[in-house]
C-alpha positions as CSV (number, residue, x, y, z in Angstrom):
1,M,-46.8,15.9,-60.0
2,Y,-47.4,14.1,-56.5
3,S,-50.6,12.2,-55.5
4,D,-50.7,10.2,-52.5
5,N,-54.0,8.4,-53.3
6,D,-55.5,7.2,-56.4
7,A,-55.0,9.4,-59.3
8,Y,-56.2,9.2,-63.3
9,N,-55.1,10.5,-66.3
10,T,-57.2,10.2,-69.5
11,G,-55.9,12.8,-71.9
12,L,-52.4,14.0,-72.9
13,I,-49.6,15.2,-70.5
14,S,-46.4,16.3,-71.9
15,F,-43.3,16.9,-69.8
16,E,-40.3,18.4,-71.1
17,Q,-36.7,19.2,-69.7
18,A,-33.8,20.8,-71.9
19,S,-32.2,18.4,-74.4
20,N,-29.1,16.0,-73.4
21,N,-29.6,16.6,-69.8
22,Y,-29.3,13.9,-67.4
23,G,-33.0,13.7,-66.7
24,A,-33.0,13.8,-63.0
25,A,-36.9,14.6,-62.6
26,F,-39.8,12.2,-62.4
27,A,-43.2,13.2,-64.2
28,W,-45.7,11.7,-61.9
29,R,-45.3,9.8,-58.7
30,N,-46.9,8.4,-55.5
31,P,-44.7,8.7,-53.1
32,V,-46.6,6.5,-50.6
33,L,-46.6,3.4,-52.7
34,T,-44.5,0.6,-51.2
35,T,-44.4,-3.4,-51.4
36,T,-46.6,-3.3,-48.4
37,N,-48.7,-0.2,-49.1
38,T,-50.5,-0.7,-52.4
39,I,-53.8,0.8,-51.4
40,S,-53.5,3.6,-53.5
41,N,-52.3,3.7,-57.4
42,L,-51.6,6.2,-60.4
43,Y,-53.8,4.9,-63.4
44,N,-52.8,6.0,-67.1
45,N,-55.4,5.6,-69.7
46,G,-54.2,8.2,-71.8
47,A,-50.8,9.3,-72.8
48,F,-47.6,10.9,-71.6
49,R,-45.2,12.8,-73.7
50,I,-42.1,12.7,-72.0
51,I,-38.8,14.4,-73.0
52,N,-35.6,13.9,-70.7
53,V,-37.3,13.1,-67.5
54,N,-37.2,10.0,-65.3
55,Y,-40.7,8.3,-65.0
56,H,-42.2,6.9,-62.0
57,N,-44.7,3.7,-61.8
58,V,-48.2,4.0,-63.3
59,Q,-50.9,1.5,-63.8
60,N,-53.3,0.6,-66.5
61,G,-53.2,0.9,-70.1
62,G,-51.9,4.0,-71.3
63,I,-49.2,5.1,-73.7
64,L,-45.7,6.6,-72.8
65,Y,-44.1,8.4,-75.4
66,L,-40.4,8.8,-75.2
67,E,-37.9,11.1,-77.0
68,D,-34.2,12.5,-76.6
69,G,-33.4,10.5,-73.5
70,T,-36.3,9.2,-71.1
71,G,-36.1,6.9,-67.9
72,V,-38.2,4.9,-65.8
73,F,-37.1,3.5,-62.5
74,Q,-38.3,2.3,-58.9
75,N,-40.9,-0.7,-58.5
76,P,-42.6,0.0,-55.5
77,T,-45.2,-3.0,-55.6
78,A,-42.4,-5.5,-56.7
79,G,-45.1,-6.5,-59.7
80,P,-44.4,-5.6,-63.4
81,S,-43.1,-2.2,-63.6
82,F,-45.8,-0.2,-65.7
83,P,-48.3,-3.1,-65.9
84,G,-50.5,-2.5,-68.8
85,Q,-48.8,0.4,-70.4
86,S,-47.2,1.0,-73.8
87,I,-44.1,2.8,-74.5
88,S,-43.5,4.3,-78.0
89,F,-40.1,5.5,-79.1
90,Q,-41.1,9.0,-81.2
91,D,-37.9,9.6,-83.0
92,P,-34.3,8.2,-83.5
93,S,-33.2,10.1,-80.2
94,A,-35.2,8.4,-77.9
95,V,-33.8,6.1,-75.2
96,L,-35.6,3.8,-72.6
97,H,-33.2,3.8,-69.1
98,L,-34.0,1.0,-67.0
99,D,-32.9,1.1,-63.1
100,S,-32.1,-1.8,-61.4
101,A,-35.0,-1.5,-59.3
102,V,-37.4,-1.9,-62.4
103,Y,-36.7,-5.6,-62.6
104,S,-34.8,-6.4,-59.2
105,H,-38.0,-7.2,-57.7
106,N,-39.9,-8.9,-60.6
107,S,-38.2,-9.6,-63.9
108,N,-40.9,-9.0,-66.4
109,F,-41.3,-5.3,-67.6
110,G,-44.7,-4.6,-67.9
111,P,-45.2,-2.5,-71.0
112,Q,-45.6,-3.3,-74.8
113,L,-42.8,-1.2,-76.7
114,Y,-43.3,0.3,-80.1
115,G,-41.1,1.9,-82.5
116,F,-37.8,0.2,-81.4
117,S,-35.5,1.0,-84.3
118,T,-32.0,2.8,-85.5
119,G,-30.9,5.3,-83.3
120,N,-32.8,4.3,-80.0
121,A,-31.3,2.6,-77.2
122,I,-32.5,0.6,-74.0
123,D,-29.9,1.1,-71.6
124,F,-29.2,0.1,-68.0
125,Y,-26.9,1.0,-64.8
126,Q,-25.7,-2.5,-64.5
127,I,-23.2,-4.5,-66.7
128,I,-24.7,-7.0,-69.2
129,T,-23.8,-10.3,-69.2
130,T,-26.3,-12.4,-71.3
131,W,-28.9,-10.7,-73.9
132,G,-31.0,-12.5,-76.6
133,Y,-34.1,-12.1,-78.6
134,S,-37.0,-14.5,-79.2
135,P,-38.5,-14.4,-82.5
136,S,-41.6,-16.4,-81.6
137,S,-42.3,-14.5,-78.3
138,G,-41.2,-11.0,-79.4
139,I,-39.2,-10.9,-76.0
140,L,-35.7,-9.2,-75.6
141,N,-34.0,-10.9,-72.6
142,V,-31.2,-9.2,-70.8
143,G,-29.3,-10.6,-67.8
144,F,-27.0,-8.8,-65.4
145,G,-25.6,-11.8,-63.3
146,T,-28.1,-11.8,-60.3
147,Y,-31.0,-10.2,-62.2
148,K,-32.6,-9.8,-65.4
149,V,-35.1,-8.3,-67.3
150,N,-37.6,-9.4,-69.9
151,I,-38.7,-6.5,-72.6
152,K,-41.7,-7.1,-74.6
153,L,-40.4,-5.9,-78.2
154,G,-43.0,-7.7,-80.1
155,T,-42.4,-10.1,-83.1
156,G,-41.0,-9.2,-86.4
157,Y,-37.6,-8.2,-85.5
158,D,-34.4,-9.7,-87.1
159,S,-32.3,-11.4,-84.0
160,S,-28.9,-10.7,-86.0
161,K,-29.6,-6.6,-86.1
162,F,-29.5,-6.6,-82.3
163,R,-26.4,-5.4,-80.5
164,Q,-24.8,-4.3,-77.3
165,A,-22.9,-1.1,-76.6
166,R,-21.9,1.8,-74.4
167,N,-24.6,4.5,-74.9
168,P,-22.9,7.7,-73.7
169,Q,-24.5,11.5,-72.8
170,K,-27.9,10.8,-72.0
171,Y,-27.6,10.2,-68.2
172,N,-23.9,10.6,-67.4
173,V,-20.7,11.2,-68.9
174,A,-19.4,7.7,-69.1
175,G,-22.8,6.6,-70.4
176,Y,-24.7,3.2,-69.7
177,N,-24.7,-0.2,-71.0
178,A,-27.3,-0.7,-73.5
179,I,-29.0,-2.8,-76.3
180,F,-29.5,-1.3,-79.8
181,Y,-31.2,-2.4,-83.0
182,D,-29.7,-1.6,-86.4
183,G,-32.7,-1.6,-88.6
184,P,-36.3,-0.4,-89.0
185,A,-38.9,-1.4,-86.5
186,P,-41.3,-4.1,-87.9
187,T,-45.0,-3.1,-88.6
188,Q,-46.8,-3.1,-85.5
189,S,-50.5,-2.6,-84.5
190,V,-50.2,0.4,-82.1
191,P,-52.6,1.1,-79.5
192,S,-55.0,4.1,-80.3
193,K,-53.9,6.4,-77.5
194,C,-50.7,6.5,-79.3
195,G,-52.5,8.7,-81.8
196,L,-52.9,11.5,-79.1
197,T,-50.9,14.5,-80.4
198,A,-50.2,18.3,-79.3
199,P,-51.5,20.1,-82.3
200,I,-49.0,22.4,-83.7
201,C,-50.2,25.8,-83.9
202,S,-53.5,25.0,-83.0
203,D,-56.1,25.6,-80.4
204,L,-56.5,23.0,-77.6
205,S,-60.3,24.0,-76.8
206,G,-62.4,20.6,-76.3
207,G,-59.2,18.4,-75.7
208,L,-57.4,16.3,-78.0
209,P,-59.3,13.9,-80.5
210,P,-57.5,10.7,-81.0
211,G,-55.1,11.0,-84.0
212,G,-54.6,14.1,-86.5
213,N,-54.2,17.9,-85.6
214,P,-57.7,19.9,-85.6
215,P,-57.5,23.1,-87.7
216,V,-56.5,26.1,-86.0
217,S,-59.7,28.0,-84.7
218,S,-60.1,31.7,-83.0
219,T,-61.3,30.5,-79.9
220,T,-60.1,29.8,-76.1
221,T,-57.2,27.5,-75.3
222,S,-57.5,24.8,-72.7
223,S,-55.8,22.1,-71.2
224,S,-55.5,19.1,-73.2
225,S,-55.2,16.7,-70.2
226,V,-57.7,15.1,-67.5
227,V,-56.2,14.4,-64.2
228,T,-58.2,13.4,-61.1
229,T,-56.9,13.0,-57.8
230,T,-58.8,11.7,-54.9
231,S,-56.2,12.4,-52.1
232,S,-57.9,13.7,-48.8
233,A,-55.2,16.2,-48.3
234,S,-55.6,18.0,-51.5
235,S,-58.2,16.6,-53.7
236,A,-58.6,18.3,-57.3
237,T,-60.4,17.5,-60.5
238,S,-59.3,19.2,-63.6
239,T,-60.9,18.7,-67.0
240,S,-60.8,20.3,-70.4
241,A,-63.0,22.9,-71.1
242,A,-63.9,24.6,-74.2
243,P,-65.1,28.3,-73.7
244,T,-65.9,29.7,-77.2
245,T,-66.3,33.7,-76.5
246,S,-62.6,34.7,-75.3
247,R,-59.1,33.7,-74.7
248,T,-57.3,35.1,-71.4
249,S,-53.7,35.6,-70.4
250,T,-51.6,35.4,-67.4
251,S,-53.3,37.0,-64.3
252,S,-50.6,37.9,-62.2
253,T,-48.5,40.6,-61.7
254,V,-45.2,40.2,-63.8
255,S,-42.6,42.7,-62.5
256,S,-41.7,45.7,-60.6
257,T,-38.5,47.4,-59.7
258,S,-39.7,48.4,-56.1
259,S,-39.3,45.6,-53.6
260,S,-41.0,47.4,-51.2
261,V,-44.4,47.3,-53.3
262,P,-47.1,45.0,-51.2
263,A,-49.5,42.7,-53.1
264,I,-52.7,44.6,-54.3
265,T,-55.7,43.3,-54.2
266,T,-58.4,44.7,-56.6
267,S,-61.7,43.2,-57.9
268,S,-63.5,44.2,-61.2
269,S,-66.6,43.7,-59.2
270,S,-66.0,46.4,-56.6
271,S,-69.1,48.6,-56.2
272,S,-66.5,51.6,-56.1
273,V,-65.0,50.8,-59.6
274,P,-67.1,52.8,-62.4
275,A,-67.8,50.8,-65.3
276,A,-66.0,53.0,-67.7
277,T,-62.4,52.1,-65.6
278,T,-62.7,48.4,-65.8
279,S,-63.8,45.5,-68.4
280,T,-62.9,42.0,-68.7
281,S,-63.2,41.7,-72.4
282,K,-60.7,39.9,-74.0
283,S,-62.1,38.6,-77.1
284,I,-60.2,37.8,-80.0
285,P,-60.9,39.4,-83.4
286,T,-61.8,37.3,-86.6
287,P,-59.7,37.1,-88.5
288,D,-57.0,36.3,-86.0
289,N,-54.1,38.9,-87.3
290,A,-52.7,42.0,-86.6
291,S,-54.7,44.5,-88.7
292,A,-57.9,43.0,-87.3
293,F,-56.4,43.5,-83.7
294,L,-55.4,47.2,-84.2
295,A,-58.9,48.1,-85.5
296,Y,-61.2,46.1,-83.0
297,P,-63.6,47.9,-81.8
298,S,-64.3,46.2,-78.4
299,L,-60.7,47.2,-77.4
300,H,-61.2,50.9,-78.6
301,S,-64.4,51.4,-76.6
302,L,-62.5,50.6,-73.7
303,A,-59.9,52.9,-73.9
304,Q,-62.7,55.7,-75.2
305,A,-64.6,55.1,-72.0
306,A,-61.9,55.4,-69.7
307,P,-61.9,58.3,-67.3
308,S,-59.9,61.5,-67.9
309,T,-58.5,61.5,-64.5
310,V,-57.9,58.9,-61.6
311,P,-57.2,59.9,-57.7
312,A,-53.7,59.3,-56.6
313,Y,-53.0,58.2,-53.0
314,D,-51.0,61.1,-52.1
315,G,-53.6,63.7,-52.9
316,P,-52.9,64.8,-56.6
317,V,-54.9,63.1,-59.5
318,Y,-53.3,61.2,-62.6
319,Q,-54.3,63.5,-65.9
320,Q,-54.9,61.5,-69.0
321,V,-52.3,62.7,-71.3
322,F,-53.0,60.3,-74.2
323,K,-55.7,58.3,-75.3
324,D,-56.3,55.2,-77.6
325,L,-53.1,55.1,-79.5
326,N,-51.7,52.1,-81.1
327,G,-48.2,52.5,-79.3
328,A,-47.3,52.3,-75.7
329,T,-44.7,54.2,-73.7
330,S,-40.9,53.8,-74.3
331,A,-38.7,56.1,-72.0
332,Q,-35.6,55.8,-69.6
333,S,-37.8,55.8,-66.4
334,Y,-39.3,52.5,-66.5
335,L,-40.1,51.2,-63.0
336,G,-42.2,48.2,-64.0
337,L,-45.1,46.2,-65.7
338,Y,-48.1,44.3,-64.6
339,V,-50.4,42.0,-66.5
340,L,-53.9,42.6,-65.4
341,Q,-57.0,40.8,-65.5
342,T,-59.3,43.6,-66.8
343,Y,-58.8,46.8,-68.4
344,S,-58.7,48.8,-65.3
345,T,-57.4,52.4,-64.8
346,K,-58.0,52.3,-61.2
347,E,-55.8,49.0,-60.5
348,C,-53.1,50.3,-62.7
349,A,-52.9,53.7,-60.8
350,A,-52.8,51.6,-57.4
351,H,-49.5,49.9,-58.9
352,C,-48.0,53.2,-59.5
353,D,-49.3,54.3,-55.8
354,Q,-47.4,51.8,-54.2
355,T,-44.1,52.2,-56.2
356,D,-41.7,54.6,-55.1
357,L,-41.0,57.3,-57.8
358,C,-43.7,56.4,-59.9
359,T,-45.8,59.5,-61.3
360,A,-47.1,58.0,-64.6
361,F,-48.4,54.9,-65.8
362,N,-49.8,53.6,-69.0
363,L,-52.4,50.9,-69.7
364,Y,-53.1,49.1,-72.9
365,G,-54.1,45.8,-74.9
366,E,-51.6,43.8,-76.7
367,R,-51.8,41.1,-79.0
368,D,-49.8,38.2,-77.6
369,P,-49.0,34.8,-78.9
370,A,-51.1,31.9,-77.1
371,L,-48.1,29.5,-77.7
372,R,-44.2,30.4,-78.1
373,P,-43.8,30.9,-81.7
374,S,-40.8,28.7,-83.1
375,T,-39.3,27.3,-86.4
376,N,-37.3,24.4,-87.1
377,D,-34.1,26.4,-86.2
378,T,-35.2,26.8,-82.6
379,A,-35.2,24.3,-79.4
380,P,-37.9,21.7,-79.6
381,T,-41.3,22.4,-77.8
382,V,-44.1,20.6,-76.3
383,W,-45.6,21.5,-79.5
384,G,-43.1,20.7,-82.0
385,N,-40.5,22.3,-83.7
386,Y,-42.6,24.5,-86.2
387,C,-45.2,26.9,-84.6
388,P,-44.1,30.6,-86.5
389,N,-47.5,32.0,-86.3
390,P,-49.7,30.6,-83.4
391,P,-53.1,31.9,-82.3
392,S,-53.1,35.3,-80.2
393,M,-54.4,36.1,-76.9
394,T,-55.2,39.6,-75.6
395,S,-53.1,40.8,-72.5
396,F,-54.1,44.0,-70.7
397,K,-50.7,45.7,-69.6
398,C,-49.9,48.5,-67.1
399,T,-46.5,50.0,-67.0
400,L,-45.0,52.3,-64.6
401,W,-42.9,55.3,-65.2
402,G,-40.9,57.6,-63.1
403,S,-41.1,60.8,-65.3
404,T,-43.7,62.8,-67.4
405,I,-45.3,60.8,-70.2
406,D,-47.2,62.1,-73.1
407,A,-48.2,61.0,-76.8
408,S,-44.7,61.4,-77.9
409,T,-43.5,58.8,-75.4
410,A,-45.7,56.2,-76.9
411,T,-43.2,54.7,-79.6
412,N,-43.3,51.1,-78.7
413,T,-45.8,49.6,-81.6
414,G,-44.8,46.0,-80.9
415,E,-42.4,43.6,-82.5
416,T,-42.4,40.4,-84.9
417,R,-41.5,37.1,-83.4
418,E,-40.8,34.4,-86.0
419,Q,-44.1,35.2,-88.2
420,F,-46.0,36.5,-85.1
421,Q,-47.0,40.2,-85.2
422,V,-47.2,41.6,-81.7
423,V,-49.3,44.7,-81.7
424,I,-50.5,47.6,-79.4
425,T,-53.8,49.2,-78.9
426,A,-56.2,51.1,-76.8
427,S,-53.1,52.6,-75.0
428,N,-54.0,55.4,-72.6
429,G,-51.4,57.5,-70.6
430,Y,-51.9,59.0,-67.0
431,D,-49.4,61.5,-65.7
432,K,-49.7,63.3,-62.1
433,T,-46.1,65.0,-62.3
434,N,-45.6,68.3,-61.1
435,T,-45.1,70.5,-64.2
436,T,-44.7,73.7,-62.5
437,V,-41.5,75.2,-63.8
438,P,-38.9,75.6,-61.0
439,G,-38.4,79.0,-59.5
440,V,-35.2,81.2,-60.1
441,D,-33.9,80.9,-56.7
442,P,-30.4,79.3,-56.5
443,C,-30.3,75.7,-55.4
444,S,-28.8,74.9,-51.8
445,G,-25.0,75.0,-52.2
446,F,-25.0,77.2,-55.1
447,S,-25.1,81.2,-54.8
448,K,-25.8,82.2,-58.3
449,T,-29.0,82.5,-60.1
450,P,-30.1,79.9,-62.4
451,V,-30.1,80.4,-66.2
452,N,-32.5,79.1,-68.3
453,L,-30.6,77.7,-71.6
454,N,-33.9,76.9,-73.5
455,A,-33.2,74.0,-75.8
456,K,-29.3,73.6,-75.3
457,A,-27.3,72.0,-72.7
458,V,-23.7,72.6,-71.5
459,D,-21.1,71.2,-73.6
460,G,-17.6,71.3,-71.7
461,P,-15.6,68.1,-72.3
462,S,-12.4,69.5,-70.7
463,N,-14.5,70.3,-67.3
464,S,-17.0,67.2,-67.6
465,L,-17.1,65.0,-64.5
466,G,-19.6,62.8,-66.1
467,T,-23.3,62.5,-66.2
468,K,-26.0,60.7,-63.8
469,F,-29.3,59.6,-64.4
470,F,-32.2,60.2,-61.4
471,S,-35.3,58.3,-62.0
472,G,-38.6,60.6,-60.9
473,P,-39.8,64.1,-61.9
474,Y,-37.5,67.1,-63.1
475,N,-36.1,68.5,-59.8
476,A,-33.1,70.5,-60.1
477,Q,-32.3,70.3,-56.3
478,V,-31.6,66.7,-57.1
479,C,-29.2,67.3,-59.3
480,S,-27.4,70.2,-56.9
481,D,-27.2,67.6,-54.2
482,F,-25.6,65.2,-56.3
483,A,-23.0,67.6,-57.5
484,A,-22.3,68.6,-54.0
485,A,-22.0,65.2,-52.7
486,Q,-19.4,64.5,-55.6
487,S,-17.2,67.5,-54.9
488,K,-16.7,66.6,-51.4
489,A,-15.9,63.2,-52.4
490,N,-13.4,64.3,-54.6
491,K,-11.8,66.8,-52.3
492,D,-11.8,63.7,-49.3
493,Q,-9.9,61.8,-52.2
494,G,-7.2,64.5,-53.2
495,V,-9.0,65.1,-56.7
496,R,-8.6,68.4,-58.0
């Protein structure tokens, strides 16, 4: 996050990279701060949870959490780095790395450290020449010849349990010079802001209280941080909100196989959209489980009220071919998926109109996890390692198809992710495929009249040249053209 002018954090913000990387990224930075330009500052009065990132200078009295290799560097103001801050080592993997710029301007490192114990390290790029701990002041002094740094660990440590060694793997292959402590941290009075946590498997509506994890509820998720910037270039204020009626999912298009599809702008407030084709309802049933979602009247009413036909841009209409099913289409002619803000048949049809070969679409509601389901055997997330069955959110999804669809294709009923059940309901299918039976005239390049094989297909392994799949509606001429082109290619290569 960049901020040229004053910026404030009063909540909890979590930054994370992959474990055991080199941490070459910053979390929050003022790029215009220098020793001569100290007009604007960054103020942390809340908490940052930072994992494998280099963390730049902030001011005021907040808390920094360290897990699995975290660094701070640079000191543009030439004062004590991180003045008024606190740094908490959250687990034995946590490492604090200090670049020489942290202490070259000022030997006093600003934060008070908490929880420095077995497994933790404070490492440096420079060679350590002297070091020592003062039991009376609680200061760890580390010297590098020209420079030194004074680190506030607090009283209660045993001087004999500190040691100097190389700390490999966190920032480069060779590792860094480091100070370790072989023992538990002494009892310390940790600031209340260190109690700010990201609740595991819980709703964040209303922000985060100091300490403890609030119970899971079925209301909307919201950001746990409060960040305010006063930059004249791009000032913005973001605060935690606590809506209580619905939870919404990502509102942008997800994917399409057609690179030529332009951006589609639609609005649920457009007067040309019938009320029956559009709804913004994304409320969550109570209880928040799969069976309640499948039976949820609000979603079924959307599917039941949808129109039976939807105009297409090229003249024909999309005919409704199935209605309000608990499954989505799964077929070989998939052309893309969009996540919509509303249950809008018109918007879904517009995406199909602007996608080459699209002749059908499927609109449905899907129960998705609001947080990534995870257990102790998966990689850690900002929510912790154990979140197997998080709260749900409702997603309106629109899939596009290049062939005929009907109720028999609606076989995708969801999946289980850890303990979370993804299910589908309110599934409506629309199709504009020309289902007229082809005539009996020979295809160009072939002289014989076609023969209807009914429910059988040709099986001649000794004469087979392979198979080829073409997206789009049934068209015998496409197969004919391919056969002719393949025959010509074979002759040109001398293949008989």
